[in-house]
Phi, psi and omega in degrees: 000140186229162177262179186292337176286350180089357180274152184268129182290147181294144181296144179241162182295337181273344181300151180295141195296331182284348182265351190278141181278131173300119182252130179276124184230128181311143179310322185289341186261003189274143182286137179304134175245160182284127179293122174261133181303136182294116178291160185278136177072314178284134183271112181271120181235156172249113184241104177077231175258013181245135164277124188238140183262130179263124181303136176292342184257309181257355177063023174274156182272134183241156178285165180293137185085004174287145169249341177225151187288128181290348179254325173241002177070010179283145183291136177273354187240140173301326181286350180268353176296142189288141177250157180296148177276132184277077185301328183292341176259001173288141191285144177292159171297326174209140183295159173249135185248128173279177185289339182273000182093353181288132182259128180253118186257348182207174184294327183294318183292318184299317182296313180295330179284332171292327182289321179283329177242072189289319181295319177293311179303323176297313183295324184291331181290316180288337178280351179081017186285321180291328171294324177293313179304309181296323181294321178300320179283347182093013186263077179292334178292321180281331174300316181289326175295325179294319176300316178291323185291320184297336179278357178297131177300329180258113179299322176297317177301308181308311180295314180302318176299317181290322181284346172293331179273356178288144182276078186246144175296148199299321187289348175267345181208094182276133179293165183292148187230123180278136169216139171250135191296328181238120181285334180214140182251117175251107183287345185076212182270124180251169178233122179299140186089359176248124183276143177232163180219152164206164185256129167267120188257121172254128184238147175252102182273358168257212176241186184064190192261129175261128181218152177170196182233146179247134184231150176228127178260015185234126188300333181274357177240125183231156183256140186278179186275321195261131171259117180251152179300146177287137175295160174306315181248122179289129178287153183289163186290136183235111170261132187214149172291152178218163177303159183292126179255126176278125172247111184301108172069175174265111184294122179293324173279153174305151173279142185220155181210121178279151177204163171210143179202158171273317189241318177163168180203164176244138183235118184291136180242134182249133173256112194280114189286331174298344183253009174276140179229124180291151177189170180292328192259148171304146178273121184250131172216197186192149175231132190256136177241113180239121191230170168293350178246022173118180181230150180214145184243130177255115181293152175226132186230128173219154185252125176230091183293145183285129176271123180286163176300124191291161184242140169077024186242328180250190191299323180216174188234034178288345176257353183310134171092350183284147180253338181230159176298329181285325175295321179293329179290326179291318182288326176290337177284331183280332182226076189288326184289313182292324176292330174297329177296322180292323178296317181299315182285355182081011186291318178293322178297314182297323173302315171310306183294329175299330180261005180069015180272147173285125182296129182284346183269125174268136185081200183285145174289152173285186186236137178062224182293337175299323176301317173299313181292326174301323186285321177298311180303318185294324181271358180069031181272335176220162176278130182288145178287153174286129190255143174235147180246141185277359182205138179258344175207156175237125185233118184223159172214149180193172182269152177307128178104340182281152170243117187262136176246138175202182176210160172238134184251135179243124185219165176219153182264355187278358176077026182244143179304142179249138168225156186213167174216133185231145175214160183238151186270347185231153181284339180283353178254114178249135184242149175092177358285153192282152180242109174281120178237056172077246181284006181212157173228135175260120181254110173296144175237119173248123175248117180265125183268134180222148179297337180285352181278357185072206192276327182221154173212148180245147174206178181223141170252114183259133179230125180243123182252207180310132179055030170074020174298122190244134174234142182233119183249116174285146184240127173235131178240128176254125183260122182273155178273146178286000000 
């Protein structure tokens, strides 16, 4: 504002503070002023003869004594900032009383009481009491949630879902928290063929219901059927042998077990001895615990040392001390006749079983050097010989009551031992015992003629030799009249 002469009138004390010009005055000339406590967040500056509060948001000047910014309305003091409304501690229009007389006047008390009186709170849910109580106080959202929770097949799961929706302060109703008593399971030294068991302890360090699934992706680790409550004090890990447990088939999918608990539980874990394999390195596995409070993987470790071939147990000790199939093959090549005796006695097959290994030879073992040749072929260390059979069909005749004898010969021209296994499709044909003659095998055939067979009877003799070379010989029997 200017006068007619065009001069600006001097500022007066009554003029608006925001229109006054800031005048720099030496600090020594300032009149003593009363010290004002420095506000939080708002910046107190001295501009001229006026103390000005700077807004912490827009940084504009506000007069001393202001509590809110004159420009954006933001509070200048931290104490004036809005704080969340503690709904959990707001009083109910009327308290809720449990059967033992415990009264709950707010949501915090109600949540604690439901957790301590879980069984009664669960019954109140299924009876529809909670939906009626919440509707009476005007909380239709909680009344609808209570009705939906009451429809859950599992009342424990339904009550837990309802409590999760209550407007409770965090310190009064903590969510479930997953913890496993053992972060890593070391089974120590195990023996193949022996079943073991140990307990996996799952703890709930929070409140509400902890539920989920336990998985095992390893065929030698399976889960037991019974889920037991967790003891008050978790027992140390105990690995113990157990009786043989029948598990139907080799499961293609991982074994799994559902569980739920409020405090904790133990799930038995079975170690299948028939799936254990001895080796130079430790056997590593794992168990996955996946819950509504997160997931954790528990590593499982076992040591299965290789058992060397025993000494002083069988007919000779030419294989004593060997630790791998290749070492055994090298020793058998050096002493084929002595090693052949051990194959015939089943010593090599028993050694494989003691280490949990799969025996490479299917069916019966050969005899002598043929058994060694059979082992070499199963390991892929030598090329099998080409086999020939002396007959492609058998045609015999006899009277009822007679027993006819003949034989079939399997041979090779490669100069290697031959082994074989024979079977018949009919009971009136009996085979064996086989006669091993180096590069050939003679298979005796005994035919029992019976009047019940009619005029003619048909059968098949199947012979399997080196490298599963298979021959099928048809047999025709003609029954003569007396």
